[in-house]
C-alpha positions in Angstrom: 27.2 -0.4 4.1 23.5 1.8 3.2 22.8 4.4 6.2 18.9 4.0 5.9 16.7 6.9 7.4 13.0 5.7 9.0 10.6 8.0 10.6 11.0 7.7 13.9 7.7 9.5 14.7 6.4 8.3 18.1 3.0 6.9 18.0 2.6 6.9 14.6 -0.1 5.4 12.0 2.7 3.2 9.3 1.7 1.9 6.0 4.1 -1.4 5.9 5.7 -3.4 2.7 7.3 -7.2 2.7 8.1 -9.0 1.2 8.9 -12.8 0.7 12.5 -13.5 -0.5 13.0 -13.9 -4.9 9.7 -13.4 -4.3 8.4 -16.6 -3.6 4.4 -17.3 -3.5 3.7 -18.9 -0.3 2.7 -16.2 1.6 -1.2 -17.2 0.9 0.1 -21.2 2.3 -2.0 -22.3 5.2 1.9 -22.9 6.9 2.5 -19.6 6.2 -0.5 -18.6 7.2 0.1 -19.8 10.4 3.3 -19.1 11.8 2.6 -15.2 10.8 -0.9 -15.2 12.5 1.3 -16.0 15.9 4.9 -14.3 15.6 2.0 -11.3 15.8 -0.3 -12.0 18.1 3.5 -13.2 20.0 5.1 -9.5 19.1 2.2 -7.4 20.2 1.7 -9.1 23.4 4.9 -7.9 24.5 5.6 -5.2 22.1 1.1 -3.3 21.3 0.2 -2.0 18.3 -2.6 -1.9 16.4 -3.6 -3.4 13.9 -5.5 -1.1 11.4 -5.8 -2.9 7.8 -3.9 -5.8 6.3 -3.0 -7.8 3.5 -1.6 -10.9 3.0 -0.9 -11.9 -0.8 1.3 -15.1 -1.8 4.9 -13.0 -2.3 4.0 -10.4 -0.5 2.1 -8.2 2.1 1.2 -4.1 3.3 -0.7 -3.8 6.4 -1.3 -0.2 8.6 -0.2 -0.4 12.9 -0.6 2.6 14.6 1.8 2.6 17.5 1.1 3.3 21.5 2.2 7.0 22.7 6.0 7.3 22.9 6.9 3.9 20.9 8.2 3.3 17.3 10.2 0.3 17.6 8.4 -0.4 14.6 12.1 -2.0 13.1 12.2 -4.3 16.0 8.1 -5.5 15.8 9.4 -6.3 13.0 12.5 -7.7 12.7 11.2 -10.8 16.2 8.1 -10.9 13.8 10.1 -12.3 10.1 12.1 -14.6 12.0 10.2 -16.4 14.9 7.3 -17.2 11.2 10.5 -18.4 9.5 11.9 -21.0 12.2 7.9 -22.0 12.5 7.9 -22.7 8.2 11.8 -23.7 8.0 11.1 -27.0 7.4 8.5 -26.5 4.4 9.6 -23.1 2.9 13.7 -22.2 4.3 14.8 -24.8 1.5 12.6 -22.6 -1.4 15.2 -19.7 -0.5 19.1 -18.6 -2.3 21.5 -19.6 0.1 23.4 -15.8 -1.3 26.3 -15.8 1.0 26.1 -12.2 3.1 22.7 -14.1 4.7 24.5 -17.4 6.6 26.8 -14.6 7.4 23.9 -13.1 9.1 23.0 -16.5 9.5 19.2 -14.8 8.0 16.4 -17.2 7.5 15.4 -17.8 3.5 12.1 -17.1 4.1 11.7 -13.2 3.9 13.9 -10.2 1.1 16.5 -8.6 3.9 14.4 -5.1 4.5 11.4 -3.6 4.2 9.6 -0.5 3.2 8.0 1.7 5.0 5.8 5.1 5.0 4.9 7.5 8.4 0.6 8.4 7.8 0.7 12.0 8.1 -3.3 13.2 8.4 -7.0 10.9 8.1 -6.2 11.6 3.9 -3.2 9.8 4.0 -5.0 6.9 5.6 -7.5 6.5 3.8 -5.6 7.1 0.3 -3.4 3.9 1.9 -6.1 1.4 3.7 -7.3 2.1 -0.3 -4.1 0.6 -2.0 -3.8 -1.8 0.5 -7.3 -3.4 0.5 -7.6 -2.9 -3.9 -3.8 -4.9 -4.0 -5.0 -8.6 -4.9 -7.0 -7.2 -7.9 -4.4 -4.6 -8.8 -1.9 -7.9 -8.7 -4.5 -10.5 -10.5 -5.2 -13.0 -7.7 -9.3 -12.0 -8.3 -11.4 -9.9 -9.7 -13.5 -8.2 -6.8 -12.3 -7.0 -3.7 -15.0 -8.8 -1.7 -13.6 -12.4 -3.4 -10.2 -12.0 -1.5 -9.9 -13.2 1.8 -7.0 -12.6 3.3 -7.7 -9.4 4.4 -8.9 -7.2 6.7 -11.4 -5.5 3.8 -14.0 -7.8 5.0 -13.6 -6.4 8.7 -13.7 -2.6 7.2 -17.5 -4.0 5.1 -18.8 -5.5 8.3 -18.1 -1.8 10.0 -19.5 0.6 7.5 -16.5 2.4 6.0 -16.3 0.0 2.7 -20.1 -1.3 0.9 -19.1 -5.1 -0.4 -18.9 -3.8 -3.2 -16.5 -1.3 -2.9 -13.2 -0.3 -5.7 -15.0 1.1 -8.6 -13.2 3.7 -11.0 -11.2 5.7 -8.2 -9.5 3.4 -6.9 -8.1 2.3 -9.8 -6.7 6.3 -11.1 -5.3 6.6 -7.7 -3.4 2.7 -8.6 0.1 3.0 -7.1 1.0 6.7 -6.1 3.8 6.7 -4.2 4.0 3.7 -3.3 6.4 0.8 -4.0 7.3 -2.8 -3.8 
């Protein structure tokens, strides 16, 4: 079995990508969004973290978290969030996934891919690049023509806070799109 190495910076900021099993396009469904939201709230009440940015697409999501000082347990948080979301959506979405024997042996649900991708954010420039990539993603995948048109994103919060103009998303974003980030 592979031994995956994860960044372990206590109190760090991290960029994450989570993908549904088989790229099922279900994350924007109201019941899944609600279940995910409730799972995040429940986990944050037990293991706090700050959500810097988030975008939810039909088959994957990206987010940036800031962990508390002295804490680097993002894997535990994701494990619980994915489990709670899967449990709340079991009736509607588990049947869509393929029941691979390895998933059955581990008693895993079928909503999420087993692993996730994380990137430890190094500095302010890296944070801004990750945030731009995250917010540009709905346009990149052809879901909307303008970033502001995608409803499942913290972009609207950042516009309200004066960080982005509502019409953000010009050529500069397109040129850096995809550098260093796998899905």
